[in-house]
C-alpha positions as CSV (number, residue, x, y, z in Angstrom):
1,M,19.3,4.3,-20.2
2,T,16.1,6.2,-19.1
3,E,15.5,6.2,-15.4
4,P,12.8,3.6,-14.7
5,R,9.3,5.0,-13.9
6,M,6.7,4.0,-11.4
7,V,3.1,4.7,-12.1
8,V,0.9,4.5,-9.0
9,I,-2.9,4.2,-9.5
10,G,-5.0,4.7,-6.4
11,G,-7.0,6.9,-4.1
12,L,-6.5,10.4,-2.6
13,N,-8.4,11.2,0.5
14,M,-8.6,13.6,3.4
15,D,-8.0,11.7,6.6
16,L,-9.5,12.7,10.0
17,H,-7.6,11.0,12.9
18,M,-9.3,10.8,16.2
19,F,-7.8,9.7,19.5
20,G,-9.2,9.0,23.0
21,I,-12.8,8.6,22.1
22,R,-15.0,8.2,25.2
23,P,-18.4,6.5,25.4
24,P,-21.3,8.9,25.3
25,A,-23.0,10.0,28.5
26,H,-26.7,9.1,28.2
27,D,-27.7,10.4,24.7
28,G,-24.7,12.7,24.3
29,P,-22.2,12.6,21.5
30,L,-19.0,10.6,21.3
31,V,-16.1,12.9,22.5
32,A,-12.6,12.6,21.2
33,E,-9.7,14.0,23.3
34,H,-7.7,15.0,20.2
35,H,-8.0,15.0,16.4
36,F,-6.2,16.3,13.3
37,L,-6.7,16.3,9.5
38,E,-4.1,15.4,6.9
39,P,-4.1,14.3,3.3
40,G,-4.0,10.6,2.7
41,G,-5.4,7.8,0.5
42,K,-3.5,4.6,-0.4
43,G,-2.5,5.9,-3.8
44,A,-1.3,9.2,-2.6
45,N,0.5,7.7,0.4
46,L,2.3,5.1,-1.8
47,A,3.3,7.6,-4.4
48,R,4.6,10.2,-1.9
49,A,6.5,7.5,0.1
50,A,8.1,6.1,-3.1
51,A,9.1,9.6,-4.2
52,R,10.7,10.3,-0.8
53,L,12.7,7.0,-1.2
54,G,14.1,8.1,-4.5
55,A,11.8,6.9,-7.3
56,R,10.5,8.7,-10.3
57,V,6.7,8.5,-9.7
58,S,3.5,9.5,-11.4
59,L,0.1,9.3,-9.7
60,V,-3.2,8.5,-11.4
61,G,-6.4,9.2,-9.5
62,R,-9.3,11.5,-8.9
63,V,-10.1,14.3,-6.4
64,G,-13.1,16.5,-6.0
65,D,-13.2,20.1,-7.1
66,D,-12.9,21.3,-3.5
67,E,-10.5,22.5,-0.9
68,F,-9.7,18.9,0.3
69,G,-8.8,18.0,-3.3
70,R,-6.5,20.9,-3.6
71,L,-4.8,20.1,-0.3
72,C,-4.3,16.5,-1.4
73,L,-2.7,17.6,-4.7
74,D,-0.5,20.1,-2.8
75,S,0.9,17.3,-0.6
76,V,1.6,15.1,-3.5
77,D,3.3,17.8,-5.5
78,A,5.4,18.8,-2.4
79,D,7.1,15.4,-2.5
80,G,7.9,15.6,-6.1
81,V,5.2,13.3,-7.5
82,D,3.9,14.0,-11.0
83,S,0.2,14.6,-10.4
84,S,-0.7,15.7,-13.9
85,R,-2.8,12.5,-14.3
86,V,-4.9,13.2,-11.2
87,R,-8.3,14.6,-12.4
88,S,-10.5,17.1,-10.6
89,T,-14.1,15.9,-10.7
90,P,-16.8,18.6,-10.6
91,G,-19.8,17.6,-8.6
92,E,-18.0,15.0,-6.5
93,P,-16.3,15.5,-3.1
94,T,-12.8,14.4,-2.5
95,G,-12.6,11.0,-0.7
96,F,-12.8,11.2,3.1
97,V,-11.8,8.8,5.9
98,A,-12.4,9.1,9.6
99,I,-10.1,6.9,11.7
100,E,-10.4,6.1,15.4
101,L,-7.1,5.0,16.8
102,R,-6.6,3.0,20.0
103,Q,-3.2,1.8,21.1
104,G,-1.7,2.5,17.7
105,K,-4.3,0.5,15.7
106,H,-7.3,1.4,13.7
107,H,-10.3,0.6,15.9
108,S,-12.9,1.9,13.5
109,I,-12.9,3.5,10.1
110,V,-15.6,5.4,8.2
111,F,-14.8,5.8,4.5
112,S,-16.5,7.8,1.8
113,S,-14.9,7.2,-1.6
114,G,-16.2,10.4,-3.3
115,A,-14.4,11.2,-6.5
116,N,-12.2,8.0,-6.2
117,A,-15.2,5.9,-7.4
118,R,-15.3,7.9,-10.7
119,L,-11.9,6.6,-11.9
120,T,-12.1,5.0,-15.3
121,W,-9.8,3.1,-17.7
122,D,-9.7,6.3,-19.8
123,D,-8.1,8.1,-16.9
124,V,-5.5,5.3,-16.5
125,A,-4.6,4.2,-20.1
126,P,-2.7,7.3,-21.2
127,A,-0.4,7.1,-18.2
128,L,0.7,3.5,-19.2
129,T,1.2,4.1,-22.9
130,E,5.0,4.7,-22.7
131,L,5.8,2.2,-20.0
132,S,8.2,-0.6,-20.7
133,P,9.1,-3.8,-18.8
134,H,11.8,-1.7,-17.1
135,D,9.1,0.4,-15.5
136,M,6.4,-0.6,-12.9
137,I,2.7,-0.3,-12.1
138,V,1.7,-0.2,-8.5
139,S,-1.8,-0.2,-7.2
140,P,-4.1,-1.1,-4.3
141,A,-7.2,-3.2,-5.1
142,E,-9.5,-0.3,-4.0
143,L,-10.0,0.8,-7.6
144,P,-13.3,0.2,-9.5
145,V,-13.2,-3.5,-10.4
146,P,-13.3,-3.0,-14.2
147,V,-10.3,-0.6,-14.0
148,L,-8.3,-3.0,-11.8
149,E,-9.0,-5.8,-14.2
150,A,-8.0,-3.7,-17.2
151,I,-4.7,-2.7,-15.5
152,A,-3.9,-6.3,-14.8
153,R,-4.5,-7.3,-18.4
154,E,-2.4,-4.4,-19.7
155,A,0.5,-5.2,-17.4
156,S,0.3,-8.9,-18.3
157,D,0.1,-8.4,-22.1
158,R,3.0,-6.0,-22.2
159,G,5.2,-7.6,-19.6
160,I,5.2,-4.6,-17.2
161,P,5.8,-5.5,-13.5
162,F,2.5,-5.1,-11.6
163,F,2.7,-4.7,-7.8
164,L,-0.7,-5.2,-6.1
165,D,-1.8,-4.4,-2.6
166,P,-4.9,-6.6,-2.3
167,T,-6.9,-4.2,-0.2
168,P,-9.7,-5.0,-0.1
169,P,-9.3,-8.6,-1.1
170,G,-12.9,-9.1,-2.1
171,R,-12.2,-7.0,-5.3
172,V,-9.4,-9.3,-6.4
173,S,-10.2,-11.9,-9.0
174,R,-8.1,-15.0,-9.8
175,D,-7.1,-13.4,-13.1
176,V,-5.9,-10.2,-11.3
177,L,-3.9,-12.3,-8.8
178,G,-2.3,-14.3,-11.6
179,A,-1.3,-11.1,-13.5
180,A,0.4,-9.5,-10.4
181,T,4.2,-9.7,-10.1
182,V,3.7,-9.7,-6.3
183,I,0.9,-9.2,-3.9
184,T,1.4,-7.8,-0.4
185,P,-1.4,-8.9,1.9
186,D,-1.4,-8.5,5.6
187,R,-2.4,-11.4,7.9
188,G,-6.2,-10.8,7.6
189,E,-6.1,-10.3,3.8
190,G,-3.9,-13.4,3.5
191,E,-6.6,-15.4,5.3
192,D,-9.3,-14.0,3.0
193,L,-7.3,-14.8,-0.1
194,S,-6.2,-18.2,0.9
195,G,-9.3,-19.3,2.7
196,R,-7.1,-20.5,5.5
197,S,-7.3,-19.0,9.0
198,G,-6.3,-20.1,12.5
199,T,-4.1,-19.3,15.4
200,S,-1.5,-22.0,14.7
201,H,2.0,-20.7,14.1
202,L,2.0,-22.6,10.8
203,A,-1.1,-20.7,9.5
204,P,0.8,-17.9,7.8
205,L,3.1,-20.3,6.0
206,L,0.2,-22.5,4.9
207,A,-1.6,-19.4,3.6
208,V,1.4,-18.4,1.5
209,Q,1.7,-22.0,0.2
210,D,-2.0,-21.9,-0.7
211,M,-1.8,-18.5,-2.5
212,L,1.1,-19.7,-4.6
213,A,-0.8,-22.9,-5.4
214,A,-3.7,-20.8,-6.5
215,G,-1.6,-19.0,-9.1
216,C,0.0,-16.0,-7.4
217,G,3.4,-15.4,-8.8
218,R,4.8,-14.0,-5.6
219,V,3.3,-13.4,-2.2
220,T,4.7,-11.1,0.5
221,L,2.7,-11.7,3.7
222,K,3.1,-8.9,6.2
223,L,3.0,-10.1,9.9
224,G,3.8,-7.0,11.8
225,E,6.5,-7.5,14.5
226,E,6.9,-11.1,13.2
227,G,8.3,-9.8,9.9
228,V,7.3,-11.1,6.5
229,I,6.9,-14.5,5.0
230,W,7.4,-14.2,1.2
231,G,7.4,-16.9,-1.4
232,E,7.5,-17.7,-5.1
233,P,7.3,-21.1,-6.7
234,G,10.1,-23.3,-5.2
235,R,11.1,-20.8,-2.5
236,I,9.5,-19.5,0.7
237,E,11.4,-17.4,3.3
238,R,10.9,-15.4,6.5
239,V,12.5,-12.0,6.6
240,P,12.8,-10.3,10.0
241,T,11.9,-6.7,10.8
242,L,12.8,-4.1,13.4
243,G,11.3,-4.2,16.9
244,V,9.6,-0.9,17.5
245,E,6.8,0.5,19.7
246,A,3.8,0.8,17.4
247,R,2.1,4.2,17.8
248,D,0.0,4.5,14.7
249,E,-0.4,2.0,11.8
250,T,-1.8,4.6,9.4
251,G,-0.1,4.2,6.0
252,A,2.3,1.5,7.2
253,G,1.2,-0.9,4.4
254,D,1.6,1.8,1.8
255,V,5.1,2.6,3.1
256,F,6.0,-1.1,3.0
257,M,4.8,-1.3,-0.6
258,A,6.7,1.8,-1.6
259,G,9.9,0.5,-0.1
260,L,9.5,-2.9,-1.8
261,A,8.7,-1.4,-5.2
262,V,11.5,1.2,-5.1
263,R,14.2,-1.3,-4.3
264,R,12.9,-3.8,-6.9
265,L,12.8,-0.9,-9.4
266,E,16.5,-0.4,-8.5
267,G,17.3,-4.0,-9.1
268,A,17.6,-5.3,-5.5
269,E,17.0,-9.0,-4.7
270,W,13.6,-9.8,-3.2
271,S,14.8,-10.5,0.3
272,D,16.9,-7.3,0.4
273,A,13.9,-5.3,-1.0
274,I,11.7,-6.8,1.7
275,R,14.2,-5.9,4.5
276,F,14.2,-2.3,3.2
277,A,10.4,-2.3,3.1
278,N,10.3,-3.7,6.7
279,A,12.6,-1.0,7.9
280,A,10.5,1.7,6.2
281,S,7.2,0.5,7.6
282,A,8.7,0.1,11.1
283,I,9.8,3.7,11.1
284,S,6.3,4.7,9.9
285,V,4.4,2.9,12.7
286,A,6.7,4.3,15.4
287,N,5.3,7.8,14.6
288,T,1.9,9.3,15.0
289,G,-0.2,10.1,11.9
290,L,0.9,9.4,8.4
291,Y,4.7,9.3,8.6
292,L,6.6,8.8,5.3
293,P,10.3,8.2,6.0
294,T,13.2,9.6,3.9
295,R,15.7,7.4,2.1
296,D,18.4,8.3,4.6
297,E,16.2,7.3,7.6
298,V,15.5,3.9,6.0
299,E,19.1,3.3,5.0
300,K,20.2,3.9,8.6
301,A,17.4,1.7,10.1
302,V,17.8,-1.3,7.8
303,V,21.3,-2.1,9.1
304,G,19.5,-3.1,12.3
305,I,17.7,-6.0,10.6
306,P,19.6,-9.2,10.3
307,S,20.6,-10.0,6.8
308,E,20.0,-13.8,7.3
309,V,16.6,-15.1,6.2
310,E,14.9,-18.3,7.3
311,S,14.1,-20.8,4.6
312,L,10.7,-22.4,5.1
313,P,9.0,-25.5,3.5
314,H,7.6,-24.7,0.1
């Protein structure tokens, strides 16, 4: 049997990380104590992370015909991702993100989509032609809306598993949610998608119940150090995670999705795949910058997560 394939469709960016930004003196500039540049973008991060974890991965996206674009492609190629479907776009810059980090969290983000916004269905369709239900499509919701909707229809019509990171949730229609095999919102995205917010300890569970009732096939709600609440019709569970000191959340959601998708592509049960994804993302946030763990690192870490899951009201 041919090894299952994962096609990731998403953005490639150059990321500028800034630390220790101080308020300006009078009319002076903001001053950062430290900064560095590295290739990123949700599509590229996810594809690279999945490849490091052992998947056969192709990436579909766009970069500018510039030095940042070439650096992004070099980083993807170095991790063994097939980047032949990433198009260079003359006249457009590569996507760019400036991130201010405080205490391991993104305090502010400035994003310029650049060439990412030029992605079309014609870019995507050829990469999906030979996929079967044994393969997988993985994408964030950051794509142009017509492209995202076309991907959802194609996956649904052909029975291809479609893993969706609903970031940003405002781009995700009910039809797209219904076509997804699983969605992986964080707490804030879950509130947006369910319309339910609040500080009650029951709020995340109620949000998962609401998203399932709205037609989502499966929901994996990421709650940081509280682990994950995931559900499908007739079943909702809490899966624990590792306790780590969070240094930088950059790419943690992408690493989680990569871990989940890789293990499901390998045939793991949902709760086991989520434990693996939790371990991968915990390793990522415990490091500075975009950290994409290896399979060996995750296999060693996941043994520290209890195998028992908590059944919750559904």
